[in-house]
N, C-alpha and C positions, 0 to 999 in steps of 0.2 A: 776530830781528826778529819781532814778532807780526803776525798778519794783521789787517786792518781789521775793524771790527764787521760783522756780517751785513748790517745795513741799508745799509752803504756799499759793499759788494762790487758789482762790475759784473755785469749780467745775462749769462747765457751766450749765446753766439752762436746756438745753436739756437732760443732763445726769440724772437730778433729775426728770424732767417732765415725763419721760418714765417709771418711777417706779410705782409699784402697790400701794405703800404707798402714793405717791403724788396724784394718782387718787382717793384714799380713802379720803384723806384730802380735795380735791376739792369737792368731792361728799358730805361729811359731811357739808362743808361750804355752798354749794348751796342749799341743802335740807333745812337748817335752814333759810338762808337769803331769799330765794324765798318764802317760806311759810310765814314768818313773814312779808315780803313786801306785799304779796297778802292779808294777813289778815288786815294789817293796811290800805291798799288802799280800801279794801271793807268797812271797818269801816268809813273811811273818805268820800267815795263817798255816802254811805248810809246816813251819816249826812247831806251832801249837798242836796241830793235828798229829804230827809225829810223836810229840811228847805224850799226847793223850792216848793214842791208839797203837803206838808201837814202842812202848817203854823199853822193851828188850833191845830194840835197835839203838835207841839213843843212849842206853846205858852201857853200850859197848865201850870198853876202855881203849883209849888210843895210846896213852903214855902215862904211866903211873896212875894217879887218881883223876886224870883228865879224860872225860868221856865225850862222846859225840854231841850230847845235849849241851855241854858247856861250850864246845867249839861253835855250835850253831847259835847259841845265845850271844857269844862274843862277836860272831859274824853279823848279828843284828846291828851292833854299834858300828862295826866297820862299814857296813852297807850304808848307814846313815851318813857317815863322813864322806864316803865315796859319792853318794848322790848329791851332797852339798857341793863337793868339788866339781862334779860334772855340771851342776846347774850354774855355778860361777863361770865355768869355762863357756858354757852355752850362752849365757847372758852376755858375756864380753864379746863373743864372736857373732851371735845371731840377733840378740835383742837390743843391746845398747846402741849399735850404729843406727838401727832403724828408729829407735826412740829418739835419739839425738837429731836425726833428720826431721822427724815430726816436730820436735820442740823448736828447732831453728826455723823451720818453714812456717810455724804458727806465730812466731814473734814478728811484730810489725817492724818495719825498717825505722831505725832511730838514727838521727844524725848525731854522731858523737861530738861534733864541734858546736852544736847548738847550745846556748846557755841553759843552765838548769832553770826550772820553773821557779819563779819568785825572785830571781836575781835580776838586777837592772841591766 
């Protein structure tokens, strides 16, 4: 299999990595992902600590056999879906437009009317 013509090869990562737009993209991603990861871990660890050191508190019945521990455990699932939804929203508004601009800026100009390689 032959390699594509030079004009169609993808640019090297280093060329894109050194741009200000890529640094901004990484910064936006890291700000969101690190803060959400920290918030989720804090919530999870506090749940475990409460269940370990305050069993009387989490054993408090809320309604019927449903207690605080069960509600906090279910909230772990809810928070996971919430974070996934927030990330999707963040990516659509903040990350995807910048990534698209990087992708299109990195592509070489190709004449769509030029004949394909190998055709006469």
